[in-house]
C-alpha positions in Angstrom: 6.1 8.0 18.2 5.6 4.4 16.2 8.8 3.2 14.8 8.6 1.3 11.4 11.3 -1.4 12.1 11.0 -2.0 15.7 6.9 -2.1 15.4 7.2 -4.2 12.3 4.5 -1.5 10.9 4.4 -3.2 7.3 2.4 -6.0 9.1 -1.0 -5.6 10.3 -1.6 -4.6 14.2 -1.9 -7.6 17.0 -5.5 -8.3 17.1 -7.3 -7.1 20.2 -8.6 -10.8 20.9 -5.3 -12.3 20.6 -5.3 -14.7 23.5 -9.0 -15.6 22.6 -7.8 -16.5 19.0 -4.7 -18.1 20.1 -6.9 -20.3 22.2 -9.1 -21.2 19.7 -6.1 -22.3 17.1 -5.1 -24.7 20.2 -8.9 -25.9 20.6 -10.0 -25.7 16.9 -9.9 -28.5 14.2 -6.2 -30.0 14.0 -6.7 -29.7 9.9 -6.8 -25.8 10.3 -4.1 -25.4 13.0 -1.8 -24.6 10.9 -3.3 -22.3 8.6 -4.9 -20.4 11.8 -1.3 -20.1 13.7 0.4 -18.5 10.3 -2.3 -16.2 10.0 -2.0 -15.1 13.6 1.9 -14.8 13.8 1.1 -12.7 10.3 0.5 -10.0 12.8 3.1 -7.3 14.6 3.5 -9.6 17.7 5.7 -8.9 20.4 8.2 -10.9 22.3 5.9 -12.2 24.5 3.1 -13.3 21.9 5.5 -14.8 19.7 6.4 -16.6 22.8 3.0 -17.8 23.1 2.6 -18.8 19.5 6.0 -20.8 19.6 4.6 -22.9 22.6 1.2 -23.6 20.5 3.4 -24.9 17.5 6.1 -26.9 19.8 2.9 -28.1 21.5 1.3 -29.3 17.9 4.4 -30.9 16.6 5.0 -32.7 20.2 1.7 -34.6 18.8 2.8 -35.5 15.5 4.1 -33.7 12.4 4.0 -30.1 11.8 0.5 -28.5 11.0 0.1 -28.1 7.2 0.7 -25.8 5.9 4.0 -25.1 8.2 7.0 -26.8 6.9 9.5 -28.6 9.2 12.7 -26.9 9.3 15.9 -27.6 12.3 17.8 -24.7 12.8 20.8 -25.1 14.8 22.0 -22.2 17.0 25.4 -21.8 17.7 25.6 -18.5 20.1 28.0 -16.7 22.2 25.3 -15.3 24.5 22.1 -16.7 26.1 19.5 -18.0 23.5 16.8 -18.9 25.8 15.1 -15.6 24.9 15.8 -15.6 21.3 14.5 -19.3 20.5 10.7 -18.4 21.1 10.7 -15.4 19.2 12.4 -17.4 16.1 10.0 -20.5 16.0 6.8 -17.7 16.7 8.1 -15.4 13.5 9.2 -18.7 11.5 5.3 -19.5 11.4 4.9 -16.3 9.7 7.0 -17.5 7.0 5.6 -20.8 6.7 8.1 -22.8 9.0 7.6 -24.9 12.0 11.0 -24.3 13.3 12.7 -26.6 16.0 15.4 -25.1 17.6 18.6 -27.2 18.7 20.8 -24.6 20.4 24.3 -24.9 22.3 24.7 -24.7 25.9 25.6 -21.0 26.9 29.6 -20.7 26.9 30.1 -23.9 24.6 29.6 -22.4 21.4 33.1 -23.5 20.1 32.7 -27.0 21.6 29.2 -27.5 20.4 30.7 -27.1 16.6 33.5 -28.9 16.8 32.3 -32.3 18.5 31.0 -34.6 16.1 28.2 -35.6 19.2 27.2 -32.6 20.1 23.3 -31.9 19.6 23.5 -29.5 16.7 26.1 -31.9 14.9 23.8 -35.0 15.5 21.0 -33.2 14.9 20.7 -33.4 11.2 20.1 -29.6 11.3 18.6 -27.6 8.1 20.8 -24.8 8.7 22.6 -23.5 11.6 22.8 -20.0 13.0 26.6 -19.1 14.0 25.7 -15.7 16.3 28.7 -14.8 18.0 29.1 -10.9 19.5 31.3 -9.0 20.2 32.1 -10.1 23.9 33.0 -13.3 22.9 35.4 -12.3 19.9 37.3 -10.1 22.3 37.8 -7.2 20.2 39.3 -4.9 22.5 39.8 -1.5 22.1 43.5 -0.6 22.1 43.9 2.5 20.2 47.3 3.9 19.2 48.5 -0.1 19.2 48.1 -1.4 15.4 50.1 -4.7 16.4 47.8 -5.7 19.2 44.7 -4.7 16.9 45.8 -6.8 14.4 46.4 -9.8 16.6 43.2 -9.3 18.4 41.2 -9.3 14.8 43.3 -12.4 13.4 42.1 -14.0 16.8 38.5 -13.2 16.4 38.7 -14.1 12.6 40.5 -17.6 13.6 37.5 -18.0 16.0 34.6 -17.8 13.6 36.6 -20.0 11.0 37.3 -22.9 13.6 33.4 -22.8 14.3 32.5 -22.7 10.8 35.0 -25.5 9.7 34.0 -27.7 12.5 30.5 -27.5 11.5 31.2 -28.0 7.8 33.5 -30.8 8.9 30.6 -32.5 10.8 27.9 -32.4 7.7 26.4 -28.9 8.4 24.7 -28.3 5.1 24.1 -24.4 5.5 25.5 -21.9 7.7 23.8 -18.6 8.6 26.7 -16.6 9.7 26.1 -12.8 11.5 27.8 -9.8 11.2 28.6 -8.1 14.9 26.7 -4.9 16.2 29.3 -2.6 17.6 28.5 -1.2 21.0 27.2 2.7 21.0 30.0 3.5 23.6 33.1 5.6 22.1 36.0 6.1 24.1 37.2 8.7 21.4 34.1 10.1 19.9 34.6 10.6 16.3 38.2 9.9 16.5 36.9 6.2 17.3 36.5 5.9 13.6 40.1 6.7 12.3 42.1 5.5 15.7 43.7 1.8 14.4 42.6 -0.3 17.2 39.4 1.5 18.4 36.7 -0.4 18.8 34.3 1.0 16.2 37.2 0.4 13.8 38.2 -3.0 14.7 34.4 -4.3 14.5 34.3 -2.6 11.0 37.2 -4.5 10.0 36.0 -7.6 11.4 32.5 -7.4 9.7 34.3 -6.2 6.5 36.4 -9.2 6.1 33.7 -11.8 7.7 31.6 -10.4 4.5 34.7 -10.9 1.8 34.9 -14.8 3.1 31.4 -15.5 2.5 31.6 -13.8 -0.6 32.6 -17.3 -2.4 31.2 -19.3 -0.1 27.8 -21.2 0.4 27.5 -20.0 3.9 25.0 -17.1 4.2 25.1 -13.7 5.5 22.7 -12.1 8.4 23.7 -8.7 8.7 23.1 -7.9 12.4 25.3 -4.8 12.3 23.4 -3.1 9.8 19.9 -4.0 11.3 21.1 -2.4 14.9 22.6 0.6 13.1 19.1 0.9 11.3 17.4 1.0 14.7 20.0 2.8 16.9 23.0 0.8 18.9 21.6 2.4 22.2 18.3 0.7 21.4 19.6 -2.5 20.3 22.0 -3.1 23.4 20.8 -3.4 26.7 23.9 -3.3 29.4 21.5 -4.1 32.2 20.0 -7.3 30.5 23.4 -8.4 29.7 24.8 -8.0 33.0 21.8 -10.1 34.1 21.2 -12.7 31.4 23.9 -12.4 29.2 21.5 -11.5 26.2 23.3 -9.5 23.3 20.0 -8.5 21.9 17.4 -5.7 24.0 14.2 -7.5 24.6 11.9 -5.0 22.5 14.3 -5.9 19.2 13.7 -9.7 19.4 11.0 -9.7 17.2 12.9 -7.8 14.4 15.7 -10.1 14.8 13.6 -13.1 14.5 12.1 -11.4 11.3 15.4 -10.6 9.8 16.7 -14.1 10.8 13.4 -15.9 9.1 13.7 -13.7 6.2 17.1 -15.3 5.3 15.6 -18.9 5.9 13.1 -18.4 3.5 15.1 -17.1 0.8 17.4 -20.6 1.6 14.1 -22.3 1.1 13.3 -20.7 -2.1 10.3 -18.5 -0.6 11.5 -15.2 -1.2 8.7 -13.4 -3.1 9.1 -12.6 -7.3 6.3 -10.8 -8.3 4.9 -7.1 -7.1 1.4 -6.0 -8.1 1.0 -2.5 -7.5 -2.1 0.0 -8.0 -2.0 3.4 -9.7 -3.9 6.0 -8.6 -2.4 7.6 -5.8 0.1 4.5 -5.3 2.3 5.1 -8.5 1.3 8.5 -8.7 -0.9 11.3 -6.5 -4.3 11.7 -7.4 -6.7 9.9 -9.6 -6.3 9.9 -13.1 -10.0 9.1 -14.2 -11.0 12.6 -12.3 -7.7 14.6 -12.4 -6.8 14.1 -16.0 -3.1 14.0 -17.2 -1.9 17.4 -16.1 -3.8 17.0 -12.8 -1.8 13.9 -11.5 1.1 14.4 -8.9 4.3 13.1 -10.1 7.0 15.5 -11.1 10.4 17.0 -9.7 10.0 20.4 -7.7 6.4 19.3 -6.1 7.5 17.3 -2.5 4.5 15.2 -3.1 5.2 14.4 -6.9 9.0 13.8 -5.6 7.4 11.3 -3.4 5.5 9.3 -5.7 8.5 9.6 -8.0 10.7 7.7 -5.2 8.1 4.9 -5.2 8.7 4.4 -9.0 12.3 4.6 -8.5 12.0 1.7 -6.1 10.2 -0.7 -8.7 12.6 -0.1 -11.3 15.3 -0.6 -8.9 13.8 -4.1 -8.0 13.2 -4.7 -11.6 16.7 -4.4 -12.2 17.5 -7.2 -9.8 14.8 -9.4 -11.1 11.5 -8.3 -9.3 8.5 -8.9 -11.8 6.3 -5.9 -11.9 2.4 -6.0 -12.7 -0.3 -3.6 -12.2 -3.7 -3.9 -10.8 -5.8 -0.8 -11.0 -9.2 -0.1 -11.0 -9.3 2.5 -13.9 -10.5 2.4 -17.7 -7.7 0.5 -19.6 -7.1 3.1 -22.1 -6.9 6.0 -19.6 -4.4 4.3 -17.0 -2.1 3.6 -19.9 -2.0 6.7 -21.2 -0.2 7.9 -18.3 2.7 6.0 -19.2 2.9 6.8 -22.9 2.3 10.8 -22.6 3.2 11.9 -19.3 6.3 13.7 -19.5 7.8 13.5 -15.9 6.8 9.7 -15.4 9.7 7.1 -15.1 8.2 4.0 -15.7 7.0 2.6 -19.0 4.0 0.2 -19.9 6.7 -2.3 -20.8 8.1 -2.3 -17.2 5.3 -4.4 -16.0 5.0 -8.0 -17.2 0.9 -7.8 -17.0 -1.4 -4.9 -17.0 -4.8 -4.9 -15.7 -6.5 -2.0 -15.6 -10.4 -3.0 -15.2 -12.9 -2.7 -12.8 -13.0 -6.3 -11.5 -11.7 -6.5 -7.7 -8.1 -7.0 -7.0 -8.4 -10.2 -5.6 -9.7 -11.6 -9.3 -7.0 -9.5 -10.8 -4.1 -11.0 -8.8 -5.3 -14.5 -9.8 -5.6 -13.6 -13.4 -2.2 -12.3 -13.3 -0.6 -15.0 -11.6 -2.1 -17.3 -14.4 -0.8 -15.6 -17.0 2.8 -15.7 -15.4 2.5 -19.2 -14.1 3.3 -18.2 -10.7 1.7 -19.1 -7.6 0.1 -16.4 -5.3 2.7 -16.9 -2.6 5.2 -15.2 -4.6 2.9 -12.2 -4.8 3.3 -8.9 -3.2 0.1 -6.6 -3.4 0.9 -2.8 -2.9 -2.0 -0.3 -2.8 -2.8 2.9 -0.8 -6.4 1.9 0.0 -7.2 -0.1 3.2 -10.2 -1.6 2.1 -8.4 -3.1 -1.1 -5.6 -4.2 1.1 -8.5 -5.8 3.7 -10.1 -7.4 0.6 -6.9 -9.1 -1.1 -5.9 -10.3 2.7 -9.2 -11.7 3.2 -9.7 -13.7 -0.2 -5.8 -14.5 -1.0 -3.9 -15.2 2.3 -0.8 -16.5 0.6 -0.4 -12.8 -0.9 1.8 -10.4 1.3 0.1 -7.2 1.7 2.1 -4.6 3.6 0.3 -1.7 5.4 1.3 1.5 4.3 1.5 5.1 6.0 -0.3 7.8 5.1 2.7 9.9 4.1 3.8 8.5 0.2 7.2 9.7 1.1 7.5 6.8 3.4 6.1 4.1 1.4 9.5 3.0 -0.3 10.9 2.9 3.0 8.3 0.7 4.4 7.9 -2.0 1.2 11.7 -2.8 1.3 11.6 -2.5 5.3 9.2 -5.4 5.0 11.9 -7.7 3.3 9.8 -9.7 0.9 12.3 -9.9 -1.9 15.1 -11.0 0.8 18.2 -12.9 -1.4 21.0 -15.1 -0.5 22.6 -14.8 -4.0 22.2 -12.9 -7.1 23.1 -14.5 -10.5 22.9 -13.0 -14.0 19.9 -14.7 -14.4 18.2 -13.5 -11.3 18.5 -9.8 -12.5 16.9 -11.0 -16.0 13.9 -12.6 -14.6 11.5 -9.6 -14.9 12.6 -9.6 -18.7 12.0 -13.5 -18.8 8.4 -13.2 -17.4 7.6 -10.0 -19.5 8.3 -12.2 -22.5 6.3 -15.1 -21.2 3.3 -12.7 -21.1 3.8 -11.7 -24.7 3.9 -15.6 -25.4 0.8 -16.3 -23.6 -0.8 -13.5 -25.7 0.4 -14.9 -28.7 -1.0 -18.2 -28.0 -4.2 -17.0 -27.4 -4.5 -15.6 -31.2 -3.0 -18.8 -32.4 -5.2 -21.1 -33.9 -4.3 -24.4 -32.2 -1.2 -25.2 -29.9 0.9 -26.8 -33.2 0.7 -23.4 -34.6 1.6 -21.5 -31.4 4.4 -23.6 -31.1 6.0 -23.5 -34.6 5.5 -19.9 -34.5 8.0 -19.5 -31.7 10.4 -20.7 -33.8 12.0 -22.6 -30.4 15.5 -23.5 -29.8 16.7 -26.0 -27.0 20.3 -26.0 -25.8 21.8 -28.9 -23.4 24.9 -29.4 -21.3 26.1 -30.8 -18.2 26.1 -28.5 -14.8 29.1 -26.4 -14.7 30.4 -23.9 -12.3 28.8 -21.1 -14.2 25.3 -22.5 -13.8 25.8 -23.9 -10.3 24.3 -21.0 -8.7 21.4 -21.0 -10.9 21.1 -24.8 -10.9 21.0 -24.5 -7.1 18.1 -22.2 -7.2 16.1 -23.7 -9.7 16.2 -27.1 -7.5 15.3 -25.4 -4.1 12.6 -22.9 -5.6 10.8 -25.0 -7.8 7.7 -26.8 -7.0 5.1 -27.8 -9.7 7.1 -29.4 -12.7 9.8 -31.2 -9.9 9.2 -35.1 -10.0 10.8 -35.5 -6.2 11.4 -31.9 -4.9 14.5 -33.1 -3.6 16.4 -30.1 -2.4 20.2 -29.6 -2.6 22.7 -27.0 -1.5 25.5 -25.5 -3.7 28.1 -27.6 -2.1 26.0 -30.9 -2.6 25.4 -29.4 -6.3 28.9 -29.0 -6.8 29.7 -32.8 -5.3 27.5 -33.9 -8.1 29.1 -32.1 -10.7 32.2 -33.5 -9.6 30.8 -36.9 -9.6 32.0 -38.8 -12.7 29.3 -41.8 -12.3 26.3 -38.8 -12.4 24.9 -37.5 -15.1 23.5 -33.7 -15.1 21.5 -32.1 -17.8 20.7 -28.3 -17.8 18.4 -27.0 -20.4 18.2 -23.4 -22.0 15.2 -22.4 -24.5 15.0 -19.2 -26.8 12.5 -18.4 -29.2 11.3 -15.2 -31.2 10.7 -13.3 -27.6 14.5 -13.6 -26.2 16.6 -16.3 -23.9 14.3 -18.0 -21.3 17.8 -18.8 -19.5 18.0 -22.1 -17.6 14.9 -23.6 -17.5 15.4 -27.3 -16.9 17.9 -29.4 -14.5 18.2 -32.9 -14.2 20.6 -35.4 -12.0 20.7 -38.9 -13.0 22.8 -41.4 -10.5 23.5 -45.0 -11.2 21.4 -47.6 -10.0 23.2 -51.0 -11.2 23.0 -51.2 -15.0 20.0 -48.4 -14.9 20.0 -44.7 -14.3 17.7 -43.4 -11.7 16.2 -40.0 -12.5 16.7 -38.6 -8.7 16.0 -34.8 -10.0 14.3 -33.7 -12.8 12.3 -30.0 -12.7 11.4 -27.5 -15.0 10.5 -23.8 -14.9 7.4 -22.9 -15.1 7.9 -20.4 -17.8 8.0 -23.3 -20.4 5.4 -25.2 -19.0 3.3 -26.8 -21.9 5.9 -26.2 -24.7 7.0 -29.9 -25.1 10.1 -29.3 -23.7 10.2 -32.2 -21.4 10.0 -34.6 -24.7 13.3 -32.7 -25.9 14.7 -33.3 -22.2 13.9 -36.9 -22.5 15.5 -37.3 -26.4 18.4 -36.2 -24.8 18.5 -38.3 -22.0 18.0 -41.3 -24.3 20.9 -40.5 -26.4 23.3 -39.9 -23.6 22.2 -43.2 -21.9 22.5 -45.2 -24.8 26.3 -43.6 -25.3 27.3 -44.9 -22.0 25.6 -48.2 -22.4 22.6 -48.0 -20.1 19.8 -50.4 -19.9 16.9 -48.4 -18.6 16.2 -45.0 -17.2 13.9 -45.4 -14.0 11.9 -42.2 -13.4 10.7 -41.5 -10.0 7.6 -39.4 -8.8 7.2 -38.4 -5.3 3.8 -36.6 -5.1 3.6 -33.2 -2.9 0.7 -30.8 -2.6 1.8 -28.7 -5.3 3.3 -31.1 -8.1 0.2 -32.5 -9.4 1.0 -31.3 -12.7 3.8 -34.2 -13.4 1.4 -37.0 -11.8 1.4 -38.3 -15.4 4.5 -37.3 -16.7 6.4 -40.7 -17.3 3.2 -42.9 -18.3 2.5 -39.9 -20.8 6.6 -40.3 -21.9 5.9 -43.9 -22.5 7.4 -45.4 -19.0 5.6 -48.4 -17.6 5.2 -48.9 -13.9 7.2 -50.6 -11.6 5.1 -50.0 -8.6 5.7 -47.5 -5.4 8.4 -47.5 -2.7 7.2 -47.9 1.3 7.0 -44.0 1.2 4.7 -43.3 -1.4 7.5 -42.7 -4.5 6.4 -44.1 -7.9 9.2 -46.0 -9.9 8.7 -45.6 -13.9 10.8 -47.5 -16.3 12.3 -46.6 -19.7 14.0 -49.2 -22.0 16.7 -47.2 -23.4 16.7 -49.7 -26.5 12.9 -49.0 -27.5 12.9 -47.6 -30.8 11.4 -43.7 -30.2 10.4 -41.2 -32.3 10.2 -38.0 -30.3 9.4 -34.5 -32.0 10.8 -32.6 -29.2 9.4 -29.2 -30.5 7.7 -28.4 -33.9 9.3 -26.1 -36.4 12.8 -25.5 -33.8 16.1 -26.5 -33.6 17.6 -29.2 -31.1 21.2 -28.0 -30.1 23.1 -30.3 -27.8 25.8 -28.3 -26.2 27.0 -30.8 -23.8 
């Protein structure tokens, strides 16, 4: 019987011509290599197939830079078990998430030495992140039931070992650590009493994992919950004693694709690549039946009906996702008024029309609707998950919009919520108050777009919003959100420099740096923190190291308000010039003309293509940042 998790059942099955397609990748156009490898990795591949994809990626990287659109990512691997099985699965899976991962692994048995030695390959390797994967064998959490003192001593020693590794890596410059929980072995000495006995293995490992999670809560390190994953698929399947004795492998071979998938989701979340928008079909997806044929009383979405309750469970999942910040939208082939009537008239439906930021019920193809939804919300296609019960619609969207995530769905609607969540599209490594409000922000932004379409011109539209801009320096309360913006914003981002939360904290503490965060409120509500700027001293000048804005406020002249604030603060500190940097990327073309448009003059370009622009702070200016709104300086 197929297993949802170990078979990666939300992904399309591996193609029958996998070998031929992989060979075509290697022999084809170099410019298309990255795209082809990512598409091939987007199938449910076994460990052997992932290894072959990994070999193709490594061969491409040897010939030059990683093939676009795969982004380079260097992962250090500190493991107490053999890593030779893990690395190929991680590299092959990384392509599914848009990365060309290079794994730098510590030698077997050298996990502590590799962490604390500043000359180790991992500490010299300029890793983007380091995975700390220590299993129960190395932690020596021996079962000592009935001996609380020995149990406590063993637990303290295990925690100190992990702390030693973390401290060593941090001391030697590793910016981001991914620390995994420990999957306990399935063997129980005392049966059910193992859960109660102080010092029994089950209780020891549970205590270790809880304490580890507590230590990471206020840290910039990230958690990979291997213990939860192993329990989900079954501890007996996760651990292979024969493979451990033969090769010291801590994860059974069939589990490697799942392990690598979970890890790469965390890597993607760290890099700001988690999905933000779920676009759902309606008929036989949100409710059972077809509203146009069955009518309001004929569709199934009610308690007391097993099928209706299955669709209610899907609706609850959507509401739960929205509550944590996932934006919802509808794309349905339906008459608009008929589709909306369900959300207004049906007594048992949990969702309401205003839960959706955009509602597209028409007879257009789904790919066109998804493009329109993204345009309305100013989101990229790579932010989208599309859920539809119809395999034809899923296939059409996959073919037309390969950037969109389209999960395969089971025939039984009761299993749909589990499948969508198992796919992990909305993986997160932190959760701020602003994250939880994101869905409301985007819904309000869609209403702004609707207002703009009815306004006579842009000035009338901006006047009607009654915007208020508030600016302040970065602080500890805003640090998490600012870090998220820095790592997730690609379009309005002048340099696309990425900083960890620790590095943002260092900027906050540096008195020579200027930081600026901005919020905008209007008649539709608060947009939250939508802009962040870092200036560093460069002689008598300030260099604008980082300047980015959320797509939610593009086209609203917020950039002029930011510059007005910056000029005022520069004059206060006696700064002669502002030096603006623009480093072109594939996605930030919309800010190509930002500096000349704001009155900066060209200074030329650096060897890496970074453009330099200057603004004399003594130059008279008459910025009218907004029309008809107030400007408040809060910092």
